[in-house]
C-alpha positions as CSV (number, residue, x, y, z in Angstrom):
1,X,81.9,149.5,137.0
2,X,81.1,145.7,136.7
3,X,82.1,143.9,133.5
4,X,80.4,140.9,132.1
5,X,82.1,137.6,131.3
6,X,82.4,136.0,127.9
7,X,82.1,139.2,126.0
8,X,78.9,140.5,127.6
9,X,78.4,144.3,127.7
10,X,79.3,146.3,130.9
11,X,76.5,147.8,132.9
12,X,76.9,150.8,135.2
13,X,74.5,149.3,137.8
14,X,76.7,146.3,138.2
15,X,74.1,144.0,136.7
16,X,75.2,141.9,133.7
17,X,73.6,143.3,130.6
18,X,71.9,141.2,127.9
19,X,74.4,140.7,125.1
20,X,73.7,142.4,121.8
21,X,72.6,140.0,119.0
22,X,75.2,139.0,116.6
23,X,74.4,139.9,113.0
24,X,73.8,136.2,112.2
25,X,71.4,135.8,115.0
26,X,69.5,139.0,114.1
27,X,69.3,137.7,110.5
28,X,67.8,134.4,111.6
29,X,65.1,136.3,113.6
30,X,64.4,138.7,110.8
31,X,64.1,136.0,108.1
32,X,61.6,134.0,110.1
33,X,59.7,131.2,108.5
34,X,56.7,133.3,108.0
35,X,58.6,136.1,106.3
36,X,60.4,133.6,104.1
37,X,57.1,131.9,103.1
38,X,55.5,135.2,102.1
39,X,58.5,136.7,100.4
40,X,59.3,133.6,98.3
41,X,55.6,132.6,97.7
42,X,54.4,136.0,96.5
43,X,57.1,136.5,93.9
44,X,56.4,133.1,92.2
45,X,52.7,133.7,92.6
46,X,53.0,136.9,90.6
47,X,55.3,135.1,88.1
48,X,52.8,132.4,87.4
49,X,49.9,134.8,87.6
50,X,51.5,136.8,84.8
51,X,52.3,133.8,82.7
52,X,48.9,132.2,83.1
53,X,47.3,135.5,82.3
54,X,49.2,135.6,79.1
55,X,48.8,131.9,78.3
56,X,45.0,132.3,78.7
57,X,44.8,135.4,76.6
58,X,47.1,133.7,74.0
59,X,44.4,131.1,73.5
60,X,41.3,133.2,73.9
61,X,41.9,136.7,72.4
62,X,45.4,137.3,71.2
63,X,45.2,135.3,68.0
64,X,42.6,137.7,66.6
65,X,43.6,140.9,68.4
66,X,47.3,140.8,67.4
67,X,47.4,138.5,64.4
68,X,44.2,139.3,62.4
69,X,46.0,139.0,59.0
70,X,47.1,135.4,59.5
71,X,45.8,132.9,56.9
72,X,43.6,130.8,59.2
73,X,42.7,130.3,62.9
74,X,45.4,127.7,63.3
75,X,48.1,130.1,62.0
76,X,46.7,132.8,64.3
77,X,47.0,130.5,67.2
78,X,50.5,129.4,66.3
79,X,51.6,133.0,66.0
80,X,50.2,133.8,69.4
81,X,52.1,130.8,70.9
82,X,55.3,131.9,69.1
83,X,55.2,135.2,71.0
84,X,54.3,133.2,74.1
85,X,57.7,131.4,73.6
86,X,59.7,134.6,73.3
87,X,59.7,135.0,77.1
88,X,61.3,131.6,77.4
89,X,64.0,132.5,75.0
90,X,64.7,135.6,77.1
91,X,64.8,133.7,80.4
92,X,68.3,132.2,80.0
93,X,69.6,135.8,79.3
94,X,67.8,136.9,82.4
95,X,69.3,134.1,84.4
96,X,72.8,135.2,83.5
97,X,72.0,138.9,84.2
98,X,70.2,138.5,87.5
99,X,72.3,135.5,88.5
100,X,75.4,137.7,88.1
101,X,74.1,140.2,90.6
102,X,72.5,137.5,92.8
103,X,75.9,135.9,93.3
104,X,77.8,139.2,93.6
105,X,75.6,141.7,95.5
106,X,73.1,139.3,97.2
107,X,69.8,137.5,96.9
108,X,67.6,140.3,98.3
109,X,68.5,143.2,96.0
110,X,68.4,140.9,92.9
111,X,64.9,139.6,93.8
112,X,63.6,143.1,94.1
113,X,65.0,144.0,90.7
114,X,63.7,140.9,89.0
115,X,60.2,141.5,90.4
116,X,60.2,145.1,89.2
117,X,61.3,144.1,85.7
118,X,58.7,141.4,85.4
119,X,55.9,143.5,86.8
120,X,56.4,146.6,84.7
121,X,56.5,144.5,81.5
122,X,53.3,142.7,82.5
123,X,51.4,146.0,83.1
124,X,52.6,147.4,79.8
125,X,51.0,144.4,78.0
126,X,47.7,145.6,79.3
127,X,48.0,148.9,77.4
128,X,49.1,147.8,74.0
129,X,46.5,148.7,71.3
130,X,45.3,145.8,69.1
131,X,46.7,145.4,65.6
132,X,43.5,146.6,64.1
133,X,44.2,150.1,65.4
134,X,45.3,152.5,62.7
135,X,49.1,152.6,62.5
136,X,49.5,149.6,64.9
137,X,49.2,146.7,62.4
138,X,53.0,146.1,62.8
139,X,53.7,148.0,66.0
140,X,51.2,146.1,68.1
141,X,52.7,142.6,67.6
142,X,56.2,144.1,67.9
143,X,55.3,145.8,71.2
144,X,53.8,142.5,72.5
145,X,57.1,140.7,71.6
146,X,59.2,143.3,73.3
147,X,57.1,143.2,76.5
148,X,57.2,139.4,76.5
149,X,61.0,139.5,76.1
150,X,61.4,142.0,79.0
151,X,59.0,139.9,81.1
152,X,61.2,136.8,80.4
153,X,64.3,138.7,81.5
154,X,62.7,139.3,84.9
155,X,61.4,135.8,85.1
156,X,64.9,134.5,84.4
157,X,66.1,135.7,87.8
158,X,62.9,135.3,89.8
159,X,62.5,131.6,90.4
160,X,66.1,130.8,91.4
161,X,66.2,133.8,93.8
162,X,62.9,132.7,95.4
163,X,64.2,129.1,95.7
164,X,67.4,130.2,97.3
165,X,65.5,132.6,99.7
166,X,63.6,129.5,100.9
167,X,66.2,126.8,100.9
168,X,69.2,128.9,102.2
169,X,67.1,129.9,105.2
170,X,65.8,126.4,105.8
171,X,66.7,124.5,109.0
172,X,68.7,121.2,108.6
173,X,66.7,118.4,107.0
174,X,64.0,120.8,105.8
175,X,65.3,122.2,102.5
176,X,62.8,120.2,100.3
177,X,60.0,121.2,102.6
178,X,60.8,124.9,102.7
179,X,61.5,124.7,99.0
180,X,57.9,124.0,98.3
181,X,57.0,127.6,99.5
182,X,58.0,129.3,96.2
183,X,56.7,126.3,94.2
184,X,53.2,126.8,95.7
185,X,53.1,130.1,93.8
186,X,52.4,128.2,90.6
187,X,48.9,126.8,91.5
188,X,48.1,130.0,93.4
189,X,49.0,132.2,90.4
190,X,47.0,129.9,88.1
191,X,43.9,130.1,90.2
192,X,44.2,133.9,90.6
193,X,44.6,134.5,86.9
194,X,41.8,132.2,85.8
195,X,39.4,133.4,88.4
196,X,39.9,136.9,87.1
197,X,39.3,135.7,83.5
198,X,36.2,133.7,84.6
199,X,34.8,136.7,86.5
200,X,35.3,139.0,83.5
201,X,33.9,136.5,81.0
202,X,30.8,136.0,83.3
203,X,30.1,139.7,83.9
204,X,30.8,141.4,80.6
205,X,29.9,140.5,77.0
206,X,32.3,138.7,74.6
207,X,32.7,142.0,72.7
208,X,33.6,143.9,75.8
209,X,36.0,141.2,76.9
210,X,37.8,141.3,73.5
211,X,37.8,145.1,73.5
212,X,39.1,145.9,77.0
213,X,38.3,143.1,79.5
214,X,41.4,141.0,78.7
215,X,43.5,144.0,79.8
216,X,42.3,143.9,83.4
217,X,44.4,140.9,84.6
218,X,47.6,142.5,83.3
219,X,46.9,145.9,84.9
220,X,45.7,144.3,88.1
221,X,49.1,142.6,88.5
222,X,50.5,146.0,89.6
223,X,48.8,145.5,93.0
224,X,50.5,142.2,93.5
225,X,53.9,143.6,92.5
226,X,53.6,146.4,95.0
227,X,52.8,143.9,97.8
228,X,55.7,141.7,96.7
229,X,58.2,144.6,96.8
230,X,57.0,145.7,100.2
231,X,57.6,142.2,101.6
232,X,61.0,141.7,99.9
233,X,62.4,145.0,101.0
234,X,62.1,143.9,104.6
235,X,64.3,140.8,104.0
236,X,68.0,140.5,104.9
237,X,70.6,138.3,103.2
238,X,70.5,134.5,103.5
239,X,73.1,132.7,105.7
240,X,74.7,131.0,102.7
241,X,75.4,134.3,100.9
242,X,76.7,135.9,104.1
243,X,79.2,133.0,104.4
244,X,80.3,133.6,100.9
245,X,81.0,137.2,101.8
246,X,82.8,136.3,105.0
247,X,85.0,133.8,103.1
248,X,85.8,136.5,100.5
249,X,84.6,134.0,97.8
250,X,82.5,136.3,95.7
251,X,83.2,135.5,92.0
252,X,83.9,138.3,89.5
253,X,82.0,136.6,86.7
254,X,79.6,133.9,88.1
255,X,78.5,132.7,84.7
256,X,82.0,132.0,83.5
257,X,82.8,130.3,86.9
258,X,79.8,128.1,86.9
259,X,80.5,126.9,83.3
260,X,84.1,126.3,84.3
261,X,83.4,124.4,87.5
262,X,79.9,123.0,87.1
263,X,79.0,122.6,83.4
264,X,78.0,118.9,84.0
265,X,75.6,120.1,86.7
266,X,74.2,122.6,84.3
267,X,73.4,119.9,81.8
268,X,72.1,117.6,84.5
269,X,69.8,120.3,86.0
270,X,68.5,121.3,82.6
271,X,67.3,117.8,81.7
272,X,66.1,117.0,85.2
273,X,63.6,119.9,84.8
274,X,62.6,118.9,81.2
275,X,59.6,116.6,82.0
276,X,58.3,119.1,84.6
277,X,58.2,121.9,82.0
278,X,56.6,119.8,79.3
279,X,53.9,118.5,81.6
280,X,53.3,121.9,83.0
281,X,52.5,123.6,79.8
282,X,50.7,120.7,78.2
283,X,48.4,120.6,81.3
284,X,47.7,124.3,81.1
285,X,48.0,125.9,77.7
286,X,47.4,122.8,75.4
287,X,44.5,121.3,77.4
288,X,42.8,124.7,77.3
289,X,43.4,125.0,73.6
290,X,42.2,121.4,72.8
291,X,39.3,121.5,75.3
292,X,37.8,124.7,74.0
293,X,38.5,124.3,70.3
294,X,35.5,123.7,67.9
295,X,34.5,120.1,67.3
296,X,34.3,120.8,63.6
297,X,37.7,120.0,61.9
298,X,37.1,122.5,59.1
299,X,37.6,125.3,61.7
300,X,41.0,124.0,62.6
301,X,42.2,120.8,64.4
302,X,39.1,119.2,66.0
303,X,38.7,119.9,69.7
304,X,36.3,119.0,72.4
305,X,34.1,122.1,72.1
306,X,33.8,122.9,75.8
307,X,32.6,126.4,76.7
308,X,35.6,128.5,77.8
309,X,34.3,129.1,81.3
310,X,33.4,125.5,81.9
311,X,36.8,124.3,81.0
312,X,38.6,126.9,83.1
313,X,36.7,125.6,86.1
314,X,37.8,122.1,85.3
315,X,41.3,123.3,85.1
316,X,41.0,125.0,88.5
317,X,39.8,121.8,90.0
318,X,42.9,120.1,88.7
319,X,45.1,122.9,90.0
320,X,43.8,122.4,93.5
321,X,45.4,118.9,93.3
322,X,48.5,120.6,92.0
323,X,48.8,122.7,95.1
324,X,48.0,119.7,97.5
325,X,50.7,117.5,95.9
326,X,53.2,120.3,95.7
327,X,53.1,120.6,99.5
328,X,53.1,116.8,99.9
329,X,56.2,116.4,97.7
330,X,58.5,118.2,100.2
331,X,58.2,115.7,103.1
332,X,58.3,112.9,100.5
333,X,61.6,114.1,99.1
334,X,63.1,114.4,102.6
335,X,62.0,110.9,103.6
336,X,62.8,109.0,100.4
337,X,65.5,111.3,98.9
338,X,65.2,113.6,96.0
339,X,66.5,111.2,93.4
340,X,64.3,108.2,94.4
341,X,61.2,110.4,94.7
342,X,61.7,112.0,91.3
343,X,62.5,108.8,89.5
344,X,59.2,107.3,90.7
345,X,57.2,110.4,89.7
346,X,58.9,110.6,86.3
347,X,58.1,106.9,85.5
348,X,54.5,107.8,86.4
349,X,54.5,110.7,83.9
350,X,55.8,108.5,81.2
351,X,52.9,106.1,81.8
352,X,50.5,109.1,82.0
353,X,51.6,110.2,78.5
354,X,50.1,107.0,77.2
355,X,46.7,107.8,78.8
356,X,46.2,111.0,76.9
357,X,43.8,109.6,74.3
358,X,41.6,107.3,76.5
359,X,41.2,110.1,79.1
360,X,41.0,113.1,76.9
361,X,38.4,111.4,74.7
362,X,36.5,109.8,77.6
363,X,33.9,112.5,78.1
364,X,33.7,115.0,80.9
365,X,34.7,112.4,83.6
366,X,37.7,111.3,81.5
367,X,38.8,114.9,80.9
368,X,38.5,115.9,84.5
369,X,40.4,112.7,85.5
370,X,43.2,113.6,83.1
371,X,43.5,117.1,84.6
372,X,43.5,115.8,88.2
373,X,46.1,113.1,87.5
374,X,48.2,115.4,85.4
375,X,48.2,118.2,87.9
376,X,48.8,115.8,90.8
377,X,51.9,114.5,89.0
378,X,52.9,118.1,88.3
379,X,52.9,118.9,92.0
380,X,54.9,115.8,92.8
381,X,57.6,116.6,90.3
382,X,57.6,120.4,90.6
383,X,57.6,120.7,94.4
384,X,61.1,119.3,95.1
385,X,62.8,121.3,92.2
386,X,63.5,124.4,94.4
387,X,65.7,122.1,96.5
388,X,67.1,119.8,93.8
389,X,68.4,122.2,91.3
390,X,70.1,124.6,93.7
391,X,71.7,121.7,95.6
392,X,73.7,120.9,92.4
393,X,75.7,124.1,92.8
394,X,78.2,125.7,95.3
395,X,76.9,128.7,97.2
396,X,79.0,131.4,95.4
397,X,77.6,130.4,91.9
398,X,74.3,128.9,93.0
399,X,72.0,131.8,91.9
400,X,73.6,131.7,88.4
401,X,73.8,127.9,88.1
402,X,70.3,127.1,89.2
403,X,68.9,130.0,87.2
404,X,70.6,128.9,84.0
405,X,69.6,125.2,84.3
406,X,66.0,126.1,85.2
407,X,65.6,128.6,82.3
408,X,67.5,126.7,79.6
409,X,65.1,123.8,80.4
410,X,62.3,126.3,79.9
411,X,63.3,126.7,76.3
412,X,63.6,122.9,75.7
413,X,60.5,122.0,77.7
414,X,58.1,125.0,77.7
415,X,58.8,127.5,75.0
416,X,58.3,125.0,72.2
417,X,55.8,122.7,74.0
418,X,52.5,124.5,73.1
419,X,53.8,125.0,69.5
420,X,54.8,121.4,69.1
421,X,51.7,120.2,70.7
422,X,49.4,122.1,68.4
423,X,51.4,120.9,65.4
424,X,51.3,117.3,66.5
425,X,47.6,117.7,67.2
426,X,46.9,119.0,63.7
427,X,49.0,116.2,62.2
428,X,47.1,113.4,64.0
429,X,43.6,114.4,62.6
430,X,42.6,116.1,65.8
431,X,43.7,113.3,68.2
432,X,46.1,114.1,71.1
433,X,47.8,110.7,70.7
434,X,51.1,112.3,69.5
435,X,50.9,114.9,72.2
436,X,50.9,112.1,74.8
437,X,53.8,110.4,73.1
438,X,55.7,113.7,73.1
439,X,55.3,113.9,76.8
440,X,56.5,110.4,77.4
441,X,59.6,110.8,75.3
442,X,60.6,114.0,77.0
443,X,60.0,112.4,80.4
444,X,62.2,109.5,79.4
445,X,65.0,111.9,78.8
446,X,64.5,113.3,82.3
447,X,64.5,109.8,83.7
448,X,68.0,109.2,82.2
449,X,69.3,112.5,83.7
450,X,68.0,111.5,87.1
451,X,69.6,108.0,86.9
452,X,72.9,109.6,86.0
453,X,72.9,112.1,88.8
454,X,73.8,111.4,92.4
455,X,71.5,112.1,95.4
456,X,71.9,115.7,96.6
457,X,69.9,115.6,99.9
458,X,73.0,115.6,102.2
459,X,75.4,117.9,100.2
460,X,77.2,120.7,102.1
461,X,74.7,123.4,101.1
462,X,75.7,126.5,103.1
463,X,79.5,126.2,103.2
464,X,80.4,124.7,99.8
465,X,82.3,127.2,97.6
466,X,83.2,126.8,94.0
467,X,87.0,126.6,93.8
């Protein structure tokens, strides 16, 4: 019998056999670029589809369906936005829950669990009776709050897991580029959700839409969840987590460990994301509210009075630029560095806050320009975040650390943003001037956080372990 050299397998014919793939090699083949793209992209697409579906319904139908007893339309709208914010309050809890398992049992299983949690809660929203149903005047709003809370738990673990799936599989020098894969789910999810709403609004009556049509986007998300699960179940663990296992460096309580070793990074990551979140929800939820509100101030804060479908199409045009600049941001962050790129974009967002009034009150051309500019800036700031935030943390606490920073920022930047924006809008006699100022101030806080943080482009990403 002939034996191979260098550990090759023996072959009874005397011919040297092809060596069996090592687990690491098999993993790299299994988690190919295409599989990583689909698995990370589809989860965040579902995430943002779900949230856009709720955000759109929160403006269009939920105020009257679930809060019919509120004193006036503005109070109904604020009540709807308050429930919208419940999911953001739940997200940090979800980040600790799913981050715990993501850093202890692995990225793959945790991503599957977070997707199921989020998906089931979203589908259940689609079957809640309205508050006008006999016996449901209190139960309907309560059920909506519960579903939003559970949805937020799932979302708390979804983004960071998708970001790690992309960046921990990325080749050297490509983390920011691969990190744009899950980020692209935001514009895709937005377009999917709003095309569904536009189609329904165009094909059925307003009465039918209020009665049952609004449920379709939530129920339809079940199809996307099934596809996402099928793709993710075919994944294997990322190289970074396998190295944590090989080094026997799995932490018993990742949340406690990340607060002990990296609390400054948690604070830094939270405020680095702040401007992104505020801009994101002002450009989606607030612009839809302001753009479609009645011009007459006696019906609430004066808006622009655009028909709902017309404004949704204007939003979709803006979101196309969101997607384009999300993809462009990855190569830019690799070429110029994460810090330099984000500092420049954040300064631009501060300036953009001052343009809210002249653009938003400049007729259709001005409104469309505001949406295009705002969403372009959104792509440039959001795209690199899947690399920047995880790069702050060591591999054995990275899921938990990035999830907590991302989701605590969601409370400060997104949970309260629609509520604050509507309040500021009502206090400024129907003008968005204070809303623009709010965006600029929050962006200035992000700028300070970026200036205080070091560049993370060349950190030891795979092998760094929290001591």
